[in-house]
C-alpha positions in Angstrom: 11.2 28.7 -6.2 9.8 25.3 -7.3 12.2 23.0 -9.1 11.3 21.1 -12.3 12.4 17.6 -13.3 11.8 15.7 -16.6 11.8 12.0 -16.2 10.2 9.0 -17.9 8.0 11.2 -20.1 6.7 13.1 -17.0 7.2 16.7 -15.9 7.6 17.0 -12.1 7.4 20.3 -10.4 8.3 20.3 -6.8 6.8 22.8 -4.4 7.5 23.7 -0.8 5.0 25.9 1.0 5.6 27.7 4.3 2.2 27.4 6.1 1.1 28.2 9.6 1.1 25.2 12.0 -2.2 26.6 13.4 -4.3 28.2 10.8 -6.1 30.1 13.5 -2.7 31.9 14.2 -1.5 32.8 10.7 1.4 34.8 12.2 2.6 31.9 14.4 4.9 29.0 13.9 5.3 27.8 10.3 5.8 24.3 8.9 6.8 23.2 5.4 4.1 21.4 3.3 5.5 19.6 0.2 3.5 18.9 -3.0 4.7 17.4 -6.3 2.9 18.5 -9.5 2.9 15.8 -12.2 2.0 16.3 -15.8 2.4 15.0 -19.3 4.8 17.2 -21.3 1.8 18.3 -23.4 -0.6 18.5 -20.4 0.9 21.2 -18.2 -2.1 23.5 -18.8 -4.7 20.9 -17.9 -6.8 21.4 -14.7 -5.4 20.2 -11.4 -6.5 17.0 -9.7 -5.2 16.9 -6.1 -4.5 13.4 -4.8 -5.0 12.8 -1.0 -3.5 9.5 0.2 -4.7 7.2 2.9 -3.6 7.2 6.5 -3.6 9.3 8.5 0.1 9.9 8.4 1.2 8.6 5.0 2.9 10.6 2.3 1.8 10.7 -1.3 2.9 8.1 -3.8 6.1 8.7 -5.7 5.3 8.7 -9.5 7.1 6.6 -12.0 6.4 5.6 -15.6 8.3 2.3 -15.8 5.8 0.8 -15.0 3.4 3.6 -14.2 2.9 4.1 -10.5 0.6 4.7 -9.0 -1.5 2.5 -11.2 -4.1 5.2 -11.9 -1.5 7.7 -13.1 -1.8 7.3 -16.8 -5.6 7.6 -16.7 -5.6 10.7 -14.5 -3.0 12.4 -16.7 -5.3 12.2 -19.7 -7.6 14.7 -18.1 -5.5 16.4 -15.5 -2.2 17.4 -14.1 -1.9 15.9 -10.6 -0.8 17.5 -7.4 0.5 14.8 -5.0 0.4 16.3 -1.5 2.6 15.1 1.3 0.1 15.7 4.0 1.5 17.8 6.9 3.8 15.7 9.0 4.7 13.2 6.3 7.3 12.7 3.5 9.0 15.9 2.6 6.7 18.1 4.6 7.9 19.0 8.1 8.0 15.5 9.6 6.3 14.3 12.8 8.6 12.0 14.6 9.0 11.6 18.4 8.8 15.3 19.0 11.8 15.5 21.3 12.2 18.5 23.6 8.5 18.9 24.1 6.4 18.0 27.2 3.6 15.5 26.6 1.2 18.4 26.8 3.1 20.3 24.2 3.3 17.2 22.0 -0.4 16.7 22.2 -1.2 20.3 21.4 1.1 20.2 18.4 -0.5 17.1 17.1 -4.0 18.5 17.2 -3.0 20.4 14.1 -2.5 17.3 11.9 -6.1 16.2 11.3 -8.2 16.5 8.1 -9.3 20.0 8.9 -5.7 21.3 9.0 -4.9 19.4 5.8 -7.8 21.0 3.9 -6.8 24.4 5.3 -3.3 23.7 3.8 -4.8 22.9 0.4 -6.7 26.2 0.5 -3.5 28.0 1.3 -1.7 26.3 -1.6 -4.6 26.9 -4.0 -4.4 30.6 -3.3 -0.6 30.7 -3.5 -0.8 28.9 -6.9 -3.5 31.3 -8.0 -6.0 28.5 -8.9 -9.7 29.2 -8.9 -10.9 25.6 -8.5 -9.5 22.1 -8.7 -10.7 18.5 -8.4 -9.8 16.3 -5.5 -9.3 12.5 -5.4 -9.3 11.0 -1.9 -8.2 7.5 -1.2 -9.3 6.1 2.2 -8.4 8.8 4.8 -7.9 11.1 1.8 -11.7 10.7 1.2 -12.3 11.9 4.8 -10.3 15.0 4.0 -12.3 15.4 0.7 -15.7 15.2 2.5 -14.4 17.9 5.0 -13.4 20.0 1.9 -16.9 19.7 0.5 -18.2 20.8 3.9 -16.1 23.9 4.4 -15.0 25.2 0.9 -17.1 23.6 -1.9 -16.6 26.8 -3.9 -12.9 25.7 -4.4 -13.8 22.3 -5.9 -14.6 21.5 -9.5 -15.2 17.8 -8.7 -14.7 15.4 -5.8 -13.8 11.7 -6.1 -13.7 9.1 -3.3 -12.2 5.7 -3.3 -12.8 3.5 -0.3 -13.0 6.7 1.8 -16.6 8.0 2.2 -16.8 8.4 6.0 -19.8 8.3 8.3 -21.2 11.7 9.4 -21.9 12.5 13.0 -21.5 8.9 14.3 -19.7 8.1 17.6 -16.4 6.2 17.0 -17.7 3.4 19.3 -20.4 2.5 16.8 -18.0 2.8 13.9 -15.4 0.5 15.5 -18.0 -2.0 16.6 -18.9 -2.4 12.9 -15.3 -2.8 11.8 -14.8 -5.5 14.5 -17.8 -7.3 13.2 -16.4 -7.2 9.7 -13.0 -8.3 11.0 -14.6 -11.4 12.7 -16.0 -12.3 9.3 -12.6 -11.9 7.6 -11.0 -14.1 10.3 -13.6 -16.8 9.6 -12.9 -16.7 5.9 -9.2 -16.8 6.4 -9.3 -19.9 8.6 -11.7 -21.6 6.2 -9.2 -21.1 3.4 -6.2 -22.0 5.6 -7.5 -24.2 8.5 -4.1 -25.4 9.5 -3.1 -21.8 10.3 -5.3 -21.7 13.3 -3.2 -24.2 15.3 -0.1 -22.5 14.0 -1.3 -19.2 15.3 -2.4 -20.7 18.7 0.9 -22.4 19.2 2.8 -19.3 18.2 0.9 -17.1 20.7 1.6 -19.5 23.5 5.3 -19.5 22.7 5.4 -15.7 22.6 3.8 -15.6 26.1 6.6 -17.9 27.4 9.8 -16.7 25.6 11.2 -13.7 23.9 11.4 -13.4 20.2 13.1 -10.2 19.2 12.1 -8.5 15.9 14.7 -6.9 13.6 13.7 -3.4 15.0 14.7 -4.5 18.5 11.2 -4.9 19.9 9.9 -8.0 21.5 7.2 -9.6 19.5 4.0 -10.0 21.7 0.9 -12.0 20.8 -1.1 -8.8 20.5 1.4 -7.3 18.2 1.4 -10.4 16.1 -2.4 -10.3 15.9 -2.1 -6.8 14.3 -0.7 -8.4 11.2 -4.4 -9.1 10.4 -4.5 -5.6 9.0 -3.4 -7.1 5.7 -6.6 -9.1 5.5 -8.3 -6.0 3.9 -6.1 -6.3 0.8 -7.1 -8.4 -2.2 -4.2 -10.8 -1.6 -4.0 -10.3 2.1 -5.0 -13.8 3.1 -2.1 -15.2 1.1 0.4 -12.8 2.6 -0.7 -13.7 6.1 -0.6 -17.4 5.4 2.9 -17.2 3.9 4.0 -15.5 7.1 2.5 -18.1 9.4 4.0 -21.0 7.4 7.5 -19.8 8.4 9.4 -20.9 11.5 9.3 -18.2 14.1 13.1 -18.7 14.4 13.7 -17.8 10.7 15.0 -14.3 9.9 12.3 -14.1 7.3 9.6 -14.4 9.9 10.6 -11.4 11.9 11.1 -9.4 8.7 7.7 -10.5 7.6 6.0 -9.4 10.8 7.6 -5.9 10.3 6.4 -5.8 6.7 2.8 -6.6 7.8 2.8 -4.3 10.8 2.5 -0.6 10.2 5.8 1.2 10.0 5.3 3.4 13.0 8.9 4.6 13.1 8.1 6.2 9.8 4.5 7.1 10.3 3.7 7.7 14.0 0.7 9.9 13.2 -1.2 6.8 12.2 -1.3 5.6 15.9 -1.7 9.0 17.4 -4.5 10.3 15.2 -6.2 7.3 13.6 -9.3 7.4 15.9 -9.5 11.1 15.7 -10.1 10.7 12.0 -13.4 9.2 12.8 -14.2 11.7 15.5 -16.9 14.0 14.1 -17.2 16.0 17.3 -16.3 13.5 20.1 -13.5 12.4 22.4 -12.5 8.8 21.4 -11.1 7.6 24.7 -9.4 4.6 22.9 -12.6 3.5 21.3 -11.5 0.3 19.7 -9.7 -0.8 22.9 -12.9 -0.2 25.0 -15.5 -1.8 22.8 -13.4 -4.7 21.3 -15.9 -7.7 21.3 -15.5 -10.6 23.8 -14.4 -13.0 21.1 -11.2 -11.1 20.6 -10.4 -11.3 24.3 -11.1 -15.0 24.5 -9.6 -16.3 21.3 -5.9 -15.5 20.7 -6.0 -16.7 17.1 -8.3 -13.8 16.1 -6.5 -11.1 14.2 -7.3 -7.4 14.6 -7.4 -5.1 11.6 -7.1 -1.3 11.3 -7.5 -0.7 15.0 -5.2 1.1 17.3 -4.7 0.5 21.1 -3.1 2.2 24.0 -0.6 -0.7 24.6 1.0 0.0 21.3 3.1 2.6 23.1 4.6 -0.3 25.1 5.0 -2.9 22.3 6.3 -0.5 19.6 9.5 1.1 20.8 9.2 3.8 18.1 6.0 5.0 19.8 7.2 5.0 23.4 8.1 8.8 23.4 4.6 9.7 22.4 2.7 7.5 25.0 1.6 10.3 27.3 0.7 12.6 24.5 -1.5 9.8 23.0 -3.4 9.5 26.3 -4.0 13.2 26.3 -5.3 13.1 22.7 -7.5 10.2 23.4 -9.3 12.4 26.0 -9.4 15.4 23.6 -12.8 16.5 22.4 -12.3 17.0 18.7 -14.3 19.6 16.7 -16.8 18.4 14.0 -15.5 17.6 10.6 -18.6 17.5 8.4 -21.6 19.9 7.9 -24.5 17.8 6.8 -26.6 20.8 5.9 -23.9 22.1 3.5 -23.6 18.6 2.0 -27.3 18.3 1.5 -27.1 21.3 -0.8 -23.9 20.2 -2.6 -23.5 21.4 -6.2 -20.0 20.0 -6.8 -20.0 17.0 -9.2 -19.0 14.0 -7.0 -18.6 10.2 -7.3 -17.5 7.5 -4.9 -16.2 3.9 -5.2 -17.7 2.1 -2.2 -16.2 -1.4 -1.8 -19.0 -3.5 -0.3 -16.6 -5.8 1.6 -14.3 -3.1 2.7 -12.5 -4.1 6.0 -11.5 -0.6 6.9 -14.3 1.8 6.0 -17.7 0.3 6.6 -19.6 0.3 3.4 -23.1 0.5 5.0 -22.0 3.8 6.6 -20.6 5.0 3.3 -23.9 4.4 1.5 -25.6 6.5 4.2 -23.2 9.3 3.6 -23.7 9.0 -0.1 -27.4 9.6 0.4 -26.7 12.8 2.4 -24.4 14.4 -0.2 -26.6 16.0 -2.9 -25.6 14.8 -6.4 -22.9 12.3 -5.2 -23.1 9.2 -7.4 -21.8 6.0 -5.6 -20.5 3.0 -7.4 -21.1 0.1 -5.0 -19.0 -2.9 -5.9 -17.6 -6.1 -4.5 -15.2 -6.5 -7.4 -12.4 -4.8 -5.4 -11.2 -4.5 -1.8 -10.1 -1.3 -0.2 -7.1 -0.9 -2.5 -9.1 -1.0 -5.7 -7.6 2.2 -7.0 -4.1 0.8 -6.6 -4.7 -2.5 -8.4 -7.4 -1.7 -11.0 -5.4 0.3 -13.5 -7.8 2.6 -15.3 -11.0 0.9 -14.2 -11.9 2.6 -10.9 -10.9 6.1 -12.0 -12.6 5.7 -15.4 -15.8 4.8 -13.6 -15.7 7.7 -11.2 -14.9 10.2 -13.9 -17.8 8.9 -16.0 -20.2 9.0 -13.0 -19.3 12.6 -12.1 -19.7 13.7 -15.7 -23.1 11.9 -16.0 -21.7 9.8 -18.9 -23.0 6.5 -17.3 -26.1 5.6 -15.3 
């Protein structure tokens, strides 16, 4: 039975669902999928808005009201009660860790069931179990990828669909997608070093030092130049340049430096799915074969001061100790030919009210591809803006969600 908690003027109802690992085998192994229902005390009969977080491999936000978090919470609760889903493998759902006791082949087969298609199938299971006819979905980043899949396979279950920084390309090969993100990453590097020109020599000297001697991070891993370059992932945040500069101004011998690297690197000990399945998120019917690693432009090979962004590489299984037990499974999944995620014909006949925030300078989800997708989905109304970076929903308070609700309801033009 779900448990109910009253806190900070919110009503939280906590649900655990026992769902098939493989939806094609409903009588097979089960996993737990956790979802937290959040409502105002007087809003428990409002329609549902399902929130799908970014990732892949990240759990849902934990709601508070002092101050309100996530930042869009108060605005959403005026119209809805929210279902925050811990996507399978994350948070309080049955976790994906190092999968001990499995062969690499068994690990890989298990992990094929943690993509957007399985997440949407989970939502359909939950919707039926809660006896809900339709609900709205809000997808941030990878959550938007899940939302577009939902529109493709079960639009009859949706009352509205909202995308923030997560309108994915349809039918494109991952190589083309990652080449575009590398081009945008080069531009972001240029802007960073224009703002902080002294950091280029700091970065160069630091990479040379890391080639010659060991610097051990607080998690016990050796810091390598290529792992340091991955801190450039933060450059897609509104204040990312400042965070990166404040890291590079520290001495590499200072405890704060190692801790800072860990804070800017992804927490793979907590979220290994991100490494394992990130490229598969962009695979609309292809094998990825370590796409970003294969097509990384020459500039990144020749210039050690260039940061990478939201890219994953096979060598991460060596440099991140938390990922080592999954190295062989990752190789198998890189060669796996994934099924398609999106049905362009269904999307061309979409009747679900839909709106998307497309951030023109988005480092992670290429905006030119998002606008192409927006043109495919019938009735989807895009808001194309350079006012925010990828995390606009997180930092804008009411503004982004207000705009999307108004667009979907045809209250603005």
